[in-house]
The first five atom37 places (N, CA, C, CB, O) and aatype in JSON, in Angstrom:
{
  "aatype": [12, 16, 19, 6, 6, 0, 11, 8, 1, 17, 1, 7, 14, 19, 19, 14, 19, 10, 16, 9, 13, 2, 3, 3, 10, 15, 10, 3, 10, 0, 7, 10, 1, 7, 2, 9, 1, 18, 10, 10, 3, 0, 7, 0, 1, 0, 7, 2, 9, 19, 10, 10, 19, 4, 7, 0, 7],
  "atom_mask": [
    [1, 1, 1, 1, 1],
    [1, 1, 1, 1, 1],
    [1, 1, 1, 1, 1],
    [1, 1, 1, 1, 1],
    [1, 1, 1, 1, 1],
    [1, 1, 1, 1, 1],
    [1, 1, 1, 1, 1],
    [1, 1, 1, 1, 1],
    [1, 1, 1, 1, 1],
    [1, 1, 1, 1, 1],
    [1, 1, 1, 1, 1],
    [1, 1, 1, 0, 1],
    [1, 1, 1, 1, 1],
    [1, 1, 1, 1, 1],
    [1, 1, 1, 1, 1],
    [1, 1, 1, 1, 1],
    [1, 1, 1, 1, 1],
    [1, 1, 1, 1, 1],
    [1, 1, 1, 1, 1],
    [1, 1, 1, 1, 1],
    [1, 1, 1, 1, 1],
    [1, 1, 1, 1, 1],
    [1, 1, 1, 1, 1],
    [1, 1, 1, 1, 1],
    [1, 1, 1, 1, 1],
    [1, 1, 1, 1, 1],
    [1, 1, 1, 1, 1],
    [1, 1, 1, 1, 1],
    [1, 1, 1, 1, 1],
    [1, 1, 1, 1, 1],
    [1, 1, 1, 0, 1],
    [1, 1, 1, 1, 1],
    [1, 1, 1, 1, 1],
    [1, 1, 1, 0, 1],
    [1, 1, 1, 1, 1],
    [1, 1, 1, 1, 1],
    [1, 1, 1, 1, 1],
    [1, 1, 1, 1, 1],
    [1, 1, 1, 1, 1],
    [1, 1, 1, 1, 1],
    [1, 1, 1, 1, 1],
    [1, 1, 1, 1, 1],
    [1, 1, 1, 0, 1],
    [1, 1, 1, 1, 1],
    [1, 1, 1, 1, 1],
    [1, 1, 1, 1, 1],
    [1, 1, 1, 0, 1],
    [1, 1, 1, 1, 1],
    [1, 1, 1, 1, 1],
    [1, 1, 1, 1, 1],
    [1, 1, 1, 1, 1],
    [1, 1, 1, 1, 1],
    [1, 1, 1, 1, 1],
    [1, 1, 1, 1, 1],
    [1, 1, 1, 0, 1],
    [1, 1, 1, 1, 1],
    [1, 1, 1, 0, 1]
  ],
  "atom_positions": [
    [[67.57, 18.87, -28.33], [68.04, 19.53, -27.13], [69.37, 20.21, -27.45], [68.2, 18.51, -25.96], [70.27, 19.61, -28.04]],
    [[69.46, 21.46, -27.06], [70.71, 22.2, -27.26], [71.7, 21.87, -26.15], [70.43, 23.72, -27.32], [71.34, 21.26, -25.14]],
    [[72.93, 22.29, -26.34], [73.95, 22.07, -25.32], [73.56, 22.78, -24.02], [75.33, 22.58, -25.81], [73.74, 22.23, -22.94]],
    [[73.05, 23.98, -24.12], [72.64, 24.72, -22.92], [71.5, 24.01, -22.2], [72.22, 26.15, -23.29], [71.49, 23.96, -20.97]],
    [[70.53, 23.48, -22.95], [69.43, 22.74, -22.33], [69.96, 21.49, -21.63], [68.37, 22.35, -23.38], [69.52, 21.16, -20.52]],
    [[70.9, 20.81, -22.27], [71.48, 19.6, -21.68], [72.22, 19.92, -20.38], [72.43, 18.92, -22.67], [72.14, 19.17, -19.42]],
    [[72.93, 21.03, -20.35], [73.66, 21.43, -19.14], [72.72, 21.61, -17.96], [74.45, 22.72, -19.38], [73.07, 21.29, -16.83]],
    [[71.55, 22.13, -18.21], [70.58, 22.36, -17.13], [69.81, 21.1, -16.78], [69.62, 23.46, -17.52], [69.34, 20.95, -15.65]],
    [[69.66, 20.21, -17.73], [68.86, 19.0, -17.49], [69.68, 17.85, -16.92], [68.2, 18.55, -18.79], [69.2, 17.13, -16.05]],
    [[70.9, 17.69, -17.39], [71.73, 16.56, -16.97], [72.54, 16.97, -15.75], [72.66, 16.1, -18.12], [73.55, 17.67, -15.88]],
    [[72.11, 16.55, -14.6], [72.8, 16.87, -13.34], [72.95, 15.61, -12.51], [72.02, 17.96, -12.54], [72.17, 14.66, -12.65]],
    [[73.95, 15.6, -11.66], [74.15, 14.48, -10.76], [75.22, 13.52, -11.26], [0.0, 0.0, 0.0], [75.87, 13.77, -12.28]],
    [[75.4, 12.44, -10.54], [76.42, 11.47, -10.91], [76.05, 10.74, -12.2], [76.63, 10.46, -9.79], [74.87, 10.56, -12.52]],
    [[77.07, 10.32, -12.94], [76.88, 9.49, -14.12], [77.05, 8.05, -13.67], [77.9, 9.86, -15.29], [78.13, 7.65, -13.23]],
    [[75.98, 7.27, -13.77], [75.96, 5.9, -13.25], [75.79, 4.92, -14.41], [74.83, 5.72, -12.19], [74.79, 5.0, -15.12]],
    [[76.74, 4.01, -14.61], [76.56, 3.02, -15.68], [75.52, 1.98, -15.29], [77.9, 2.34, -16.02], [75.47, 1.54, -14.14]],
    [[74.7, 1.6, -16.25], [73.75, 0.51, -16.05], [74.43, -0.74, -16.6], [72.34, 0.79, -16.76], [74.65, -0.86, -17.8]],
    [[74.75, -1.67, -15.72], [75.48, -2.87, -16.11], [74.55, -3.87, -16.79], [76.15, -3.51, -14.91], [73.4, -4.03, -16.38]],
    [[75.06, -4.53, -17.81], [74.33, -5.61, -18.45], [74.77, -6.9, -17.78], [74.58, -5.65, -20.01], [75.94, -7.3, -17.89]],
    [[73.85, -7.55, -17.1], [74.17, -8.75, -16.33], [73.72, -9.97, -17.12], [73.5, -8.71, -14.93], [72.62, -10.0, -17.67]],
    [[74.58, -10.98, -17.16], [74.27, -12.2, -17.89], [74.25, -13.4, -16.95], [75.3, -12.43, -19.01], [74.91, -13.41, -15.92]],
    [[73.46, -14.4, -17.33], [73.45, -15.68, -16.63], [74.64, -16.5, -17.1], [72.12, -16.45, -16.89], [75.35, -16.11, -18.02]],
    [[74.87, -17.64, -16.46], [75.99, -18.51, -16.83], [75.91, -18.96, -18.29], [76.02, -19.74, -15.93], [76.94, -19.19, -18.92]],
    [[74.68, -19.09, -18.83], [74.53, -19.52, -20.22], [74.56, -18.33, -21.2], [73.21, -20.29, -20.39], [74.23, -18.48, -22.37]],
    [[74.96, -17.17, -20.7], [75.11, -15.92, -21.46], [73.78, -15.3, -21.9], [75.95, -16.17, -22.67], [73.77, -14.39, -22.73]],
    [[72.67, -15.78, -21.36], [71.39, -15.1, -21.6], [71.3, -13.9, -20.66], [70.18, -16.08, -21.39], [71.96, -13.87, -19.61]],
    [[70.49, -12.95, -21.03], [70.35, -11.74, -20.23], [69.67, -12.05, -18.9], [69.55, -10.67, -20.99], [68.63, -12.71, -18.87]],
    [[70.26, -11.58, -17.82], [69.69, -11.77, -16.49], [68.75, -10.61, -16.18], [70.82, -11.89, -15.4], [69.16, -9.6, -15.6]],
    [[67.49, -10.75, -16.6], [66.53, -9.67, -16.42], [66.24, -9.39, -14.95], [65.24, -10.01, -17.14], [66.04, -8.23, -14.57]],
    [[66.21, -10.42, -14.13], [65.97, -10.22, -12.7], [67.11, -9.41, -12.08], [65.82, -11.58, -11.97], [66.88, -8.53, -11.25]],
    [[68.34, -9.69, -12.48], [69.48, -8.94, -11.99], [69.45, -7.49, -12.45], [0.0, 0.0, 0.0], [69.75, -6.58, -11.68]],
    [[69.1, -7.28, -13.71], [68.98, -5.92, -14.24], [67.9, -5.15, -13.5], [68.67, -5.96, -15.75], [68.09, -4.0, -13.12]],
    [[66.75, -5.8, -13.3], [65.66, -5.18, -12.55], [66.1, -4.83, -11.13], [64.44, -6.11, -12.5], [65.77, -3.76, -10.62]],
    [[66.85, -5.73, -10.52], [67.34, -5.49, -9.16], [68.26, -4.28, -9.09], [0.0, 0.0, 0.0], [68.18, -3.49, -8.15]],
    [[69.15, -4.14, -10.07], [70.06, -2.99, -10.09], [69.3, -1.68, -10.28], [71.1, -3.15, -11.2], [69.59, -0.69, -9.6]],
    [[68.33, -1.67, -11.19], [67.54, -0.46, -11.42], [66.7, -0.14, -10.18], [66.62, -0.64, -12.65], [66.59, 1.02, -9.79]],
    [[66.13, -1.16, -9.56], [65.34, -0.96, -8.34], [66.21, -0.37, -7.24], [64.71, -2.3, -7.86], [65.77, 0.51, -6.5]],
    [[67.46, -0.84, -7.13], [68.4, -0.3, -6.13], [68.6, 1.2, -6.35], [69.76, -1.05, -6.2], [68.56, 1.98, -5.4]],
    [[68.82, 1.6, -7.61], [69.02, 3.01, -7.91], [67.79, 3.84, -7.56], [69.37, 3.2, -9.39], [67.9, 4.92, -6.99]],
    [[66.61, 3.31, -7.9], [65.37, 4.03, -7.59], [65.16, 4.13, -6.08], [64.17, 3.34, -8.24], [64.78, 5.19, -5.57]],
    [[65.4, 3.04, -5.37], [65.24, 3.05, -3.92], [66.22, 4.01, -3.24], [65.43, 1.64, -3.36], [65.94, 4.55, -2.18]],
    [[67.39, 4.22, -3.88], [68.39, 5.13, -3.34], [68.1, 6.59, -3.7], [69.77, 4.75, -3.84], [68.85, 7.49, -3.3]],
    [[67.02, 6.82, -4.44], [66.62, 8.19, -4.73], [66.86, 8.67, -6.15], [0.0, 0.0, 0.0], [66.65, 9.85, -6.43]],
    [[67.3, 7.79, -7.04], [67.53, 8.21, -8.43], [66.22, 8.62, -9.07], [68.2, 7.06, -9.24], [65.24, 7.87, -9.07]],
    [[66.2, 9.82, -9.62], [65.02, 10.36, -10.29], [65.49, 11.23, -11.45], [64.12, 11.18, -9.31], [66.64, 11.65, -11.5]],
    [[64.59, 11.5, -12.37], [64.91, 12.39, -13.49], [65.37, 13.73, -12.92], [63.68, 12.58, -14.43], [64.7, 14.33, -12.08]],
    [[66.52, 14.19, -13.38], [67.04, 15.47, -12.92], [68.12, 15.39, -11.87], [0.0, 0.0, 0.0], [68.78, 16.39, -11.59]],
    [[68.33, 14.19, -11.25], [69.38, 14.12, -10.24], [70.4, 13.01, -10.52], [68.77, 13.91, -8.88], [71.26, 12.73, -9.68]],
    [[70.3, 12.39, -11.69], [71.24, 11.32, -12.04], [71.27, 11.19, -13.56], [70.83, 9.96, -11.37], [70.27, 11.45, -14.23]],
    [[72.41, 10.79, -14.09], [72.53, 10.49, -15.52], [72.87, 9.02, -15.63], [73.63, 11.4, -16.22], [73.91, 8.57, -15.14]],
    [[71.99, 8.24, -16.27], [72.25, 6.82, -16.47], [72.99, 6.62, -17.77], [70.92, 6.0, -16.46], [72.55, 7.09, -18.82]],
    [[74.11, 5.94, -17.71], [74.92, 5.65, -18.88], [74.56, 4.26, -19.37], [76.45, 5.77, -18.57], [74.95, 3.26, -18.76]],
    [[73.82, 4.2, -20.46], [73.38, 2.92, -21.02], [73.93, 2.86, -22.44], [71.81, 2.77, -21.0], [73.65, 3.74, -23.25]],
    [[74.71, 1.82, -22.73], [75.27, 1.71, -24.07], [75.48, 0.25, -24.4], [76.61, 2.49, -24.19], [75.31, -0.63, -23.55]],
    [[75.83, 0.0, -25.61], [76.05, -1.37, -26.03], [77.15, -1.44, -27.06], [0.0, 0.0, 0.0], [77.55, -0.43, -27.65]],
    [[77.63, -2.61, -27.26], [78.66, -2.85, -28.27], [78.38, -4.2, -28.9], [80.1, -2.79, -27.66], [77.74, -5.06, -28.29]],
    [[78.84, -4.39, -30.06], [78.65, -5.7, -30.66], [78.29, -5.56, -32.04], [0.0, 0.0, 0.0], [78.1, -6.56, -32.73]]
  ]
}
């Protein structure tokens, strides 16, 4: 994808996808699913939002 293509494709707010953990530091998949479901229910679709997903470690 070129810079010009990205400018036309990436529109809307940049929303971070949070990594949620349980008390024992395992990944909280239900919480992650809930956050993504919230975004979808609020109207997030390809072309109107940029999801910021990253990791470190």
